[in-house]
LUMMARLUM-135334 format. One record per residue (C-alpha): residue number from 0; x, y, z. Coordinates in Angstrom, 1 decimal, m for minus. Layout:
BEGIN
[NUM [X Y Z]];
...
***
This chain:
BEGIN
[0 [8.5 4.4 46.3]];
[1 [6.1 6.9 44.7]];
[2 [2.4 6.5 44.9]];
[3 [0.3 6.7 41.8]];
[4 [m1.6 10.0 41.4]];
[5 [m5.1 10.0 42.8]];
[6 [m7.9 9.8 40.2]];
[7 [m9.9 12.9 39.3]];
[8 [m12.7 13.8 41.7]];
[9 [m15.7 11.5 41.5]];
[10 [m13.8 8.7 39.7]];
[11 [m12.9 5.4 41.1]];
[12 [m9.2 4.4 41.5]];
[13 [m8.2 1.5 39.2]];
[14 [m5.7 m1.2 40.1]];
[15 [m3.6 m3.4 37.9]];
[16 [m3.0 m6.3 40.4]];
[17 [m6.0 m8.4 39.3]];
[18 [m5.9 m10.8 36.4]];
[19 [m8.6 m11.3 33.8]];
[20 [m11.1 m14.0 34.1]];
[21 [m10.9 m17.2 31.9]];
[22 [m14.2 m16.2 30.2]];
[23 [m12.8 m12.8 29.2]];
[24 [m9.6 m14.3 27.9]];
[25 [m11.5 m16.8 25.8]];
[26 [m13.7 m14.1 24.4]];
[27 [m10.7 m12.0 23.5]];
[28 [m9.1 m14.9 21.6]];
[29 [m12.3 m15.5 19.8]];
[30 [m12.7 m11.9 18.7]];
[31 [m9.2 m11.7 17.5]];
[32 [m9.8 m14.6 15.2]];
[33 [m12.3 m12.3 13.4]];
[34 [m14.7 m15.1 12.7]];
[35 [m17.7 m12.9 13.6]];
[36 [m18.7 m9.6 11.9]];
[37 [m18.3 m6.3 13.8]];
[38 [m22.0 m6.5 14.9]];
[39 [m21.5 m10.1 15.9]];
[40 [m18.4 m9.2 18.0]];
[41 [m20.4 m6.5 19.8]];
[42 [m23.2 m9.0 20.5]];
[43 [m20.7 m11.4 22.1]];
[44 [m19.1 m8.6 24.2]];
[45 [m22.5 m7.4 25.4]];
[46 [m23.6 m10.9 26.4]];
[47 [m20.3 m11.5 28.3]];
[48 [m20.5 m8.2 30.2]];
[49 [m24.2 m8.6 31.0]];
[50 [m23.4 m11.9 32.5]];
[51 [m22.0 m10.0 35.5]];
[52 [m24.4 m9.1 38.2]];
[53 [m22.8 m5.7 38.3]];
[54 [m23.8 m4.7 34.8]];
[55 [m27.3 m3.7 33.6]];
[56 [m26.4 m1.9 30.4]];
[57 [m23.8 m2.2 27.7]];
[58 [m23.4 0.6 25.1]];
[59 [m21.2 0.6 22.0]];
[60 [m20.6 3.6 19.8]];
[61 [m18.9 3.1 16.4]];
[62 [m17.4 5.8 14.2]];
[63 [m15.0 4.7 11.4]];
[64 [m16.3 1.2 11.1]];
[65 [m20.0 1.1 10.7]];
[66 [m21.9 m2.1 11.7]];
[67 [m22.7 m4.5 8.9]];
[68 [m26.2 m5.1 10.4]];
[69 [m27.5 m1.5 10.8]];
[70 [m31.2 m2.1 11.6]];
[71 [m30.6 m2.6 15.3]];
[72 [m28.3 0.4 15.6]];
[73 [m29.2 4.1 16.1]];
[74 [m27.6 6.5 13.7]];
[75 [m26.3 9.7 15.3]];
[76 [m25.3 12.4 12.9]];
[77 [m23.2 11.5 9.9]];
[78 [m20.8 9.0 11.2]];
[79 [m21.7 7.6 14.7]];
[80 [m23.7 4.4 15.2]];
[81 [m25.0 3.6 18.7]];
[82 [m26.4 0.4 20.2]];
[83 [m27.4 m0.5 23.7]];
[84 [m28.1 m3.8 25.4]];
[85 [m30.2 m3.5 28.6]];
[86 [m31.1 m6.2 31.1]];
[87 [m34.8 m6.8 31.4]];
[88 [m36.4 m4.6 34.1]];
[89 [m33.5 m2.1 34.3]];
[90 [m34.2 1.6 34.0]];
[91 [m30.8 2.3 32.4]];
[92 [m30.6 3.8 29.0]];
[93 [m28.0 5.7 26.9]];
[94 [m30.8 8.1 25.7]];
[95 [m33.3 9.7 28.0]];
[96 [m36.8 8.3 27.7]];
[97 [m38.7 10.2 25.0]];
[98 [m35.6 11.8 23.6]];
[99 [m34.4 11.3 20.0]];
[100 [m30.9 10.6 18.9]];
[101 [m29.8 14.1 19.7]];
[102 [m30.4 13.4 23.4]];
[103 [m27.7 10.7 23.6]];
[104 [m25.2 11.0 26.5]];
[105 [m22.4 13.5 26.0]];
[106 [m20.7 13.3 29.4]];
[107 [m18.3 16.2 28.9]];
[108 [m16.5 15.8 32.3]];
[109 [m16.0 12.1 32.1]];
[110 [m15.3 12.1 28.4]];
[111 [m12.1 14.2 28.8]];
[112 [m10.5 11.4 30.8]];
[113 [m12.1 8.5 28.9]];
[114 [m10.2 9.4 25.7]];
[115 [m7.0 7.8 26.9]];
[116 [m7.9 5.4 29.7]];
[117 [m10.7 3.5 31.4]];
[118 [m12.9 5.7 33.6]];
[119 [m15.1 4.3 36.3]];
[120 [m17.8 6.4 38.0]];
[121 [m19.1 4.6 41.1]];
[122 [m21.8 7.1 42.0]];
[123 [m23.0 10.0 39.8]];
[124 [m23.9 12.0 42.9]];
[125 [m20.2 12.1 43.9]];
[126 [m19.2 13.9 40.7]];
[127 [m17.7 17.4 41.3]];
[128 [m19.5 20.6 40.4]];
[129 [m17.8 20.7 37.0]];
[130 [m19.4 17.3 36.3]];
[131 [m23.0 18.7 36.9]];
[132 [m24.0 18.1 33.2]];
[133 [m22.7 14.5 33.4]];
[134 [m24.7 13.9 36.6]];
[135 [m27.9 15.4 35.1]];
[136 [m27.6 13.2 31.9]];
[137 [m27.0 10.1 34.0]];
[138 [m30.0 10.8 36.2]];
[139 [m32.2 11.3 33.1]];
[140 [m31.0 8.0 31.8]];
[141 [m31.7 6.1 35.0]];
[142 [m28.0 5.3 35.4]];
[143 [m26.2 5.7 38.8]];
[144 [m22.8 4.2 37.9]];
[145 [m20.9 3.9 34.7]];
[146 [m17.6 2.7 33.2]];
[147 [m16.5 4.0 29.8]];
[148 [m13.5 4.2 27.6]];
[149 [m12.7 5.2 24.0]];
[150 [m12.0 2.5 21.5]];
[151 [m8.7 3.9 20.3]];
[152 [m5.6 2.5 18.6]];
[153 [m2.6 4.3 17.2]];
[154 [m4.2 7.6 18.0]];
[155 [m7.3 6.8 15.8]];
[156 [m10.7 6.8 17.5]];
[157 [m13.0 4.0 16.5]];
[158 [m15.8 4.7 19.0]];
[159 [m16.4 3.8 22.7]];
[160 [m17.6 1.0 25.0]];
[161 [m19.5 1.7 28.1]];
[162 [m21.3 m0.3 30.9]];
[163 [m23.7 1.0 33.5]];
[164 [m26.1 0.1 36.2]];
[165 [m29.0 1.8 38.1]];
[166 [m27.5 1.4 41.6]];
[167 [m24.4 3.3 43.0]];
[168 [m21.3 1.5 44.4]];
[169 [m17.7 0.7 43.5]];
[170 [m17.0 m1.5 40.5]];
[171 [m15.2 m4.7 41.3]];
[172 [m11.5 m5.0 40.2]];
[173 [m12.2 m8.3 38.4]];
[174 [m14.9 m6.7 36.3]];
[175 [m12.7 m3.7 35.5]];
[176 [m9.8 m6.0 34.5]];
[177 [m12.1 m7.9 32.1]];
[178 [m13.5 m4.7 30.8]];
[179 [m10.1 m3.3 30.1]];
[180 [m9.2 m6.5 28.1]];
[181 [m12.4 m6.4 26.1]];
[182 [m11.9 m2.7 25.2]];
[183 [m8.4 m3.4 23.9]];
[184 [m9.5 m6.4 22.0]];
[185 [m12.5 m4.6 20.3]];
[186 [m10.3 m1.6 19.5]];
[187 [m7.8 m4.0 17.8]];
[188 [m10.5 m5.7 15.9]];
[189 [m12.0 m2.4 14.7]];
[190 [m8.6 m1.2 13.6]];
[191 [m8.0 m4.3 11.6]];
[192 [m11.5 m4.0 10.0]];
[193 [m10.9 m0.4 9.1]];
[194 [m7.5 m1.3 7.6]];
[195 [m9.1 m3.9 5.4]];
[196 [m11.8 m1.4 4.3]];
[197 [m9.1 1.1 3.4]];
[198 [m7.2 m1.6 1.5]];
[199 [m10.3 m2.6 m0.4]];
[200 [m11.0 1.0 m1.3]];
[201 [m7.4 1.5 m2.4]];
[202 [m7.5 m1.6 m4.6]];
[203 [m10.7 m0.3 m6.2]];
[204 [m9.1 3.0 m6.9]];
[205 [m6.0 1.3 m8.2]];
[206 [m8.1 m0.8 m10.6]];
[207 [m9.9 2.3 m11.8]];
[208 [m6.6 4.1 m12.3]];
[209 [m5.3 1.0 m14.2]];
[210 [m8.3 1.1 m16.6]];
[211 [m7.8 4.9 m17.2]];
[212 [m4.1 4.3 m17.8]];
[213 [m4.9 1.6 m20.4]];
[214 [m7.4 3.9 m22.1]];
[215 [m4.8 6.7 m22.1]];
[216 [m2.1 4.6 m23.7]];
[217 [m4.5 3.2 m26.3]];
[218 [m5.4 6.7 m27.2]];
[219 [m1.8 7.9 m27.3]];
[220 [m0.9 4.9 m29.4]];
[221 [m3.4 5.8 m32.0]];
[222 [m2.9 9.6 m31.9]];
[223 [0.9 9.5 m32.1]];
[224 [1.6 6.3 m34.1]];
[225 [m0.6 7.3 m37.1]];
[226 [0.8 10.7 m37.8]];
[227 [4.4 9.5 m37.1]];
[228 [4.0 6.7 m39.6]];
[229 [2.7 9.2 m42.2]];
[230 [5.7 11.5 m41.6]];
[231 [8.1 8.6 m41.8]];
[232 [6.5 7.4 m45.0]];
[233 [6.6 10.9 m46.7]];
[234 [10.2 11.4 m45.5]];
[235 [11.3 8.1 m47.1]];
[236 [9.4 9.1 m50.2]];
[237 [11.2 12.5 m50.4]];
[238 [14.5 10.8 m49.8]];
[239 [13.9 8.3 m52.6]];
[240 [12.6 11.0 m55.0]];
[241 [15.6 13.3 m54.3]];
[242 [18.0 10.4 m55.1]];
[243 [16.2 10.0 m58.5]];
[244 [16.4 13.7 m59.4]];
[245 [19.3 15.0 m61.4]];
[246 [22.2 16.2 m59.3]];
[247 [21.7 19.8 m58.0]];
[248 [21.5 22.0 m55.0]];
[249 [17.7 21.6 m54.5]];
[250 [17.7 17.8 m54.8]];
[251 [20.7 17.6 m52.4]];
[252 [19.0 19.8 m49.8]];
[253 [15.7 17.9 m50.0]];
[254 [17.6 14.6 m49.6]];
[255 [19.5 15.9 m46.6]];
[256 [16.5 17.5 m44.9]];
[257 [14.3 14.5 m45.5]];
[258 [17.0 12.3 m43.9]];
[259 [17.0 14.6 m40.8]];
[260 [13.2 14.4 m40.6]];
[261 [13.3 10.6 m41.0]];
[262 [15.9 10.2 m38.2]];
[263 [14.0 12.4 m35.8]];
[264 [10.7 10.7 m36.6]];
[265 [12.1 7.3 m36.1]];
[266 [13.6 8.4 m32.8]];
[267 [10.3 9.8 m31.6]];
[268 [8.5 6.6 m32.7]];
[269 [11.0 4.6 m30.7]];
[270 [10.1 6.8 m27.6]];
[271 [6.4 6.2 m28.2]];
[272 [6.9 2.5 m28.5]];
[273 [9.0 2.4 m25.3]];
[274 [6.3 4.3 m23.4]];
[275 [3.4 2.2 m24.8]];
[276 [5.2 m1.1 m24.2]];
[277 [5.8 m0.1 m20.5]];
[278 [2.3 1.2 m20.2]];
[279 [0.9 m2.1 m21.3]];
[280 [3.0 m3.9 m18.8]];
[281 [2.1 m1.6 m15.9]];
[282 [m1.6 m1.6 m16.9]];
[283 [m1.9 m5.4 m17.0]];
[284 [m3.4 m7.5 m14.3]];
[285 [m1.1 m8.4 m11.4]];
[286 [m0.3 m11.9 m12.5]];
[287 [3.0 m12.4 m10.7]];
[288 [4.2 m16.0 m10.4]];
[289 [7.3 m18.0 m9.9]];
[290 [9.6 m17.4 m13.0]];
[291 [12.7 m19.5 m13.7]];
[292 [15.6 m17.0 m13.9]];
[293 [17.8 m19.2 m16.1]];
[294 [15.0 m19.7 m18.7]];
[295 [14.2 m16.0 m18.8]];
[296 [17.9 m15.1 m19.3]];
[297 [18.2 m17.7 m22.0]];
[298 [15.3 m16.1 m23.9]];
[299 [16.7 m12.6 m23.6]];
[300 [20.2 m13.7 m24.8]];
[301 [18.7 m15.5 m27.7]];
[302 [16.8 m12.3 m28.7]];
[303 [20.1 m10.4 m28.6]];
[304 [22.2 m12.8 m30.6]];
[305 [22.2 m10.7 m33.8]];
[306 [23.0 m7.3 m32.2]];
[307 [25.7 m9.0 m30.1]];
[308 [27.3 m10.5 m33.3]];
[309 [27.0 m7.2 m35.1]];
[310 [28.8 m5.3 m32.2]];
[311 [31.3 m8.2 m31.8]];
[312 [30.3 m8.8 m28.2]];
[313 [30.3 m12.2 m26.6]];
[314 [27.2 m12.8 m24.3]];
[315 [27.0 m15.6 m21.8]];
[316 [24.8 m16.8 m18.9]];
[317 [26.2 m18.2 m15.6]];
[318 [22.8 m18.3 m13.9]];
[319 [22.6 m21.4 m11.7]];
[320 [19.6 m23.8 m12.4]];
[321 [16.7 m23.7 m10.0]];
[322 [16.6 m20.0 m9.1]];
[323 [13.1 m18.5 m9.3]];
[324 [11.8 m15.0 m8.7]];
[325 [8.2 m13.8 m8.0]];
[326 [7.4 m11.6 m11.0]];
[327 [5.4 m11.2 m14.1]];
[328 [7.2 m13.1 m16.9]];
[329 [6.8 m10.4 m19.5]];
[330 [8.0 m7.7 m17.0]];
[331 [11.1 m9.7 m16.0]];
[332 [12.1 m10.3 m19.6]];
[333 [11.5 m6.6 m20.4]];
[334 [13.8 m5.5 m17.6]];
[335 [16.5 m8.0 m18.7]];
[336 [16.1 m6.9 m22.3]];
[337 [16.9 m3.3 m21.4]];
[338 [19.9 m4.2 m19.3]];
[339 [21.4 m6.7 m21.7]];
[340 [20.7 m4.5 m24.7]];
[341 [22.5 m1.5 m23.0]];
[342 [25.4 m3.8 m22.1]];
[343 [25.8 m4.8 m25.7]];
[344 [25.5 m1.4 m27.5]];
[345 [27.7 0.4 m24.9]];
[346 [30.4 m2.3 m24.9]];
[347 [33.6 m2.3 m26.9]];
[348 [34.4 m4.5 m29.8]];
[349 [35.6 m7.9 m28.5]];
[350 [34.0 m7.2 m25.1]];
[351 [31.8 m9.5 m23.1]];
[352 [28.4 m9.5 m21.4]];
[353 [27.8 m11.9 m18.6]];
[354 [24.5 m12.5 m16.9]];
[355 [24.5 m14.1 m13.4]];
[356 [22.2 m14.5 m10.5]];
[357 [22.5 m15.3 m6.8]];
[358 [20.1 m15.7 m3.8]];
[359 [20.3 m13.1 m1.0]];
[360 [18.3 m11.9 2.0]];
[361 [16.4 m8.6 2.0]];
[362 [16.5 m6.1 4.8]];
[363 [13.8 m8.0 6.7]];
[364 [15.4 m11.3 6.1]];
[365 [13.0 m12.3 3.3]];
[366 [14.5 m14.4 0.5]];
[367 [15.3 m12.5 m2.7]];
[368 [17.3 m13.1 m5.9]];
[369 [19.7 m10.6 m7.5]];
[370 [20.2 m10.9 m11.3]];
[371 [23.4 m9.1 m12.5]];
[372 [24.4 m8.0 m16.0]];
[373 [28.2 m7.4 m16.2]];
[374 [29.8 m5.7 m19.2]];
[375 [33.3 m4.7 m20.2]];
[376 [32.4 m1.3 m21.7]];
[377 [33.6 2.2 m21.0]];
[378 [32.0 2.3 m17.5]];
[379 [30.4 5.3 m15.9]];
[380 [31.7 7.9 m13.5]];
[381 [30.0 8.4 m10.1]];
[382 [28.3 11.6 m11.5]];
[383 [27.0 9.7 m14.5]];
[384 [25.8 6.8 m12.4]];
[385 [23.7 9.0 m10.2]];
[386 [21.6 10.2 m13.2]];
[387 [21.7 7.0 m15.2]];
[388 [18.1 6.1 m14.3]];
[389 [16.7 9.5 m15.1]];
[390 [14.4 9.8 m18.2]];
[391 [16.1 10.8 m21.5]];
[392 [19.6 10.8 m20.0]];
[393 [22.1 9.3 m22.5]];
[394 [25.9 9.0 m22.3]];
[395 [26.5 7.3 m25.7]];
[396 [27.4 9.1 m28.9]];
[397 [25.0 10.0 m31.7]];
[398 [25.9 6.9 m33.6]];
[399 [24.4 4.7 m30.9]];
[400 [20.6 4.5 m31.2]];
[401 [18.5 4.9 m28.0]];
[402 [15.8 6.9 m26.4]];
[403 [17.2 7.4 m22.9]];
[404 [14.1 5.7 m21.5]];
[405 [15.3 2.1 m21.2]];
[406 [16.7 2.2 m17.7]];
[407 [14.0 4.4 m16.1]];
[408 [11.3 2.3 m17.6]];
[409 [13.1 m0.9 m16.4]];
[410 [13.2 0.5 m12.9]];
[411 [9.4 1.3 m13.0]];
[412 [8.6 m2.2 m14.2]];
[413 [10.9 m3.8 m11.6]];
[414 [9.5 m1.8 m8.7]];
[415 [5.9 m2.7 m9.7]];
[416 [6.9 m6.4 m9.0]];
[417 [8.4 m5.5 m5.6]];
[418 [12.0 m5.3 m7.0]];
[419 [14.9 m2.8 m6.9]];
[420 [17.3 m1.9 m9.6]];
[421 [20.8 m0.4 m9.4]];
[422 [24.3 m0.4 m10.7]];
[423 [28.0 m0.1 m9.9]];
[424 [30.6 1.0 m12.4]];
[425 [34.3 1.6 m12.8]];
[426 [35.3 4.0 m15.6]];
[427 [37.5 2.2 m18.2]];
[428 [36.6 m1.3 m16.9]];
[429 [32.9 m1.7 m17.2]];
[430 [29.6 m1.8 m15.3]];
[431 [27.4 m4.2 m13.4]];
[432 [23.7 m3.5 m13.5]];
[433 [21.4 m5.5 m11.2]];
[434 [17.8 m6.1 m10.3]];
[435 [16.6 m7.6 m7.0]];
[436 [13.3 m9.4 m6.9]];
[437 [11.5 m11.5 m4.3]];
[438 [12.4 m15.2 m4.5]];
[439 [9.7 m17.3 m6.1]];
***
């Protein structure tokens, strides 16, 4: 059996064979419930530790999570907030008498150990020569013994918690066990508070980005739609005038070229409309709610009744009643519109499109719903399938209208609602495109 390594010179050996007190356990539970503010939590910790006869001073330093009530705290530099609680009549202090904030304890010898573990100094005079600066600082602050540890979680430093007294002597194992629990609890509380602050900041930045995005798409809509509409109007006018002119080479060339301009302009306008429609969906407020899958599918199939008849494709829904997904209704219908529309135009005459849905479990076991769109078209090869969701990728002939943006934009909309989109395909037999969304 190997013995644990001896502590560095001048530091007290710590043991793990003493349980925490009932008071410390109750305090830890209360702090983890986060009912008090950070300042309030520090007040409770100080009151608990000062309840021990061994403790005359409690010092808390905060870095990433500033206190909400800053009047009682000393601001050190740009990002450190310090506060001490001292028992009446004790000479202990974290700052030498008469010194300003720059005179606060630095403790270079002790601090190198306190970054990763609890460090207890029973007597400043027992510190080795390399701890001379620590000894001098403690003497100037009227402190003979100290316990300190960094408030750290997941390698992120949130500050430190220290206790001290004016008389030397070993610290009791019970107090050290309670102190260790309080340090871990406060570190966890500060980490949670910091995460909430980061989330709040991220949401604010996201809202600002959403507003900028909306403004951008509104500007793009105006700047592109207006000239495109003008070009299309003049191209149609030229085509009409060319048809009215006597037959000849010039009239034929004008009619032909105007037709090319009209086709290209209409294609570009379709691209702009796709981008603007998706931009409006992505820029809208996050209003996800439970959406009935069968109802959404019925709407989309109704909208595609005419193109399905024109392409001689039979469309049907086999979605069971009662299935719901958590999504924005407009976003879900937009995704299904792209998938069903593609399944119709890329199908064969006399083919079928079948929309189904089934519940499933996600990787973490969370309930989800997969909506599938199955067609009997030409199918895609493995190489084609890998690039099917890339922008402007098209596998249809020139006679089939499309922008090459339907699938990538559908994926963007689905992912915004916490979904995934994918496909499987067999050349010559057809494809199954699917979208997974959280169950509603």
